[in-house]
N, C-alpha and C positions, 0 to 999 in steps of 0.2 A: 365777054362777060360770063358766058356759060362755062368757060374753062376755069375762071377764078372761083365761081360758085362750086363747081365740082371739086376743085382743089380744097376749098374750105370744108366741104362735106367729108372729104377724106382725112384731112389733117386734124380737125377738131375732135372727132371720135378717137383718133389715135392718141392725141394729147390727153384726152380724158382717161383712156385706158392706161397710158403710161403713168398719169398722176395717181390713179387708183392703185396700180401695182406698187408705186412708190410708197403710198400711205400704208398699204398692207405690209410691205417689207419693213417699214419703220416700226409699225406696231409689233410685228413678229420679233424683230431685233430687240426691241425694248423688253418684251416678255422674256425672251431668252436671257438677256442680260440680268434681269431681276432674278430669274430662276438660278442662274449661275452664282449670283451674289449671295443668295440665300443658302445654296449648297456649300459655298466657301465659308460662309459664316458658321454653318453647322459643323463643318470640319474643324475650323479654328476653335470652336467652343469645345469640341471633343478633346483638343490638345490643352487648351488653357484652363478648363474647369478643374482638372485634377491638380494642376499647379497652384491655382488659387486656393483650393481646399487645403492643400499641403501648407501653404503660407499661413492660413488661418489656424491650422493645427499647431504649427511651429510657434506662432505668436501666442496662442493660448498656453502652450507649454512654457514659453518664456514667462508669462504672467504667473503661472503656477510655481515656477522655480524661484521667482523673486518675491513671491508672497511672503510676508514677514515670518509666519509660522514655519513654512517649509524652509526658508532660508536659514533660520536659527537652528532648526533640527538637523539640517544637512551639514552645516559648517561648524557648529559649536562642538568642541571636544573638551573633555576634562583637562584642567591645567592651563587652559588658554587665558591670556590676559585680555583686558578690554581692547587694547591697541591691536593685538594680534587678530582678535575676532572682527574688529572694525575693518581692518585692512583686508582680511579674507572675504568678508561679506561684500565690501565695495568692489573688490577685484572680481568676485563671482558675478555680481550684477553687471559690471562692465563687460565681462567676457560673454555672458549670456546675450546681452544686448548686441554687442558687436557681431556675434555669430548669426544674428537674425536681421541685420541691417538690410540685406537685400530683399527681404519680404515686404518692405514698404511699397514696392511697386504694385502689389496685388491688393492693397487695402486702400480705403478712402483716406483723404488727407486728414479728416477729422479723427479717424481711428488712429492713424499714425501719430498725430499730435497727442492724443490721449495716452498712447503707449509710451511715448517719450516722457510725458509728464509724470506718468506712474513710475517710470524708472528713476527719474530725477527726484521725485518725492520720496521714494524708498531710500535712495542714497542720502538725501537730506535728513531723513528720520534716523538713519544709522549714525550719521555724524552728530546730530543733536543729542541723541541718547548717549553716545560716547562722551560728549562734552559735559554731561551731567554727572559723570563718575570720575574718580581719580584713576590715574594710569595703572595703578597696581591692583585695581578691582579685578575680580575674576569674571569669567564668561557667564557664569550662572546669574550673577547680579545684573550684568548687562542684559542678558536674555529676558529676565523678569521685567526690568525697566523698559526694555524695548517693546515687549508685548503690551505693557501698560500704555506706553506712548502711542502704539498702533491703535489701541481701542479708543483713546482720546482723540486721535486725529483722523479717524475714518479713512483708512488707507484706500486708495483708488483701485486696487487690484480687482475687486469684484465688479466694479463699474466697467472697467476696461474689458474684463472677460465677458460681461453682458453685451457690450457693443460688438465684440468679436463674434459672439454667437449670433447676434442679430444680423450682422453683415453676411456671415456665412450662410445663414438661412435664406437670405435674399437671392443667393445664387441658383436656387432651385425654382 
């Protein structure tokens, strides 16, 4: 009986020491894993933040380039007909949008939906304005009517730019 008691006296403290070491190692490994995760997150942020900012810049530029006033000023040339101006405006909008399609992965779903809606609304406004004129009307008449329609329909470009600014500011 004395042998069993002595064995228990030796084994129990050993088991307690092993358990304490196990708990300390678990805690240490957990802390190290958290620290490594935070360091990795910081490194990833250093890489992704510039890409996200560039995406917001490019999408803001898209909104500026398809803004009705900028669009008319950039595309309209003397001697153009309504049909020519309409086609070039729509082509320019599609080209600008397609050039920036990949940027959608860096913005929220709501923001991307608003961007698409703004593009579609601008195209719709170009078509509806062209539909109000005869085919042989000149670009100046189209431009004047287009600007009037923009004022009446509250183009979404400024709202979209505001959301882009807000989301970009949240990155900091």
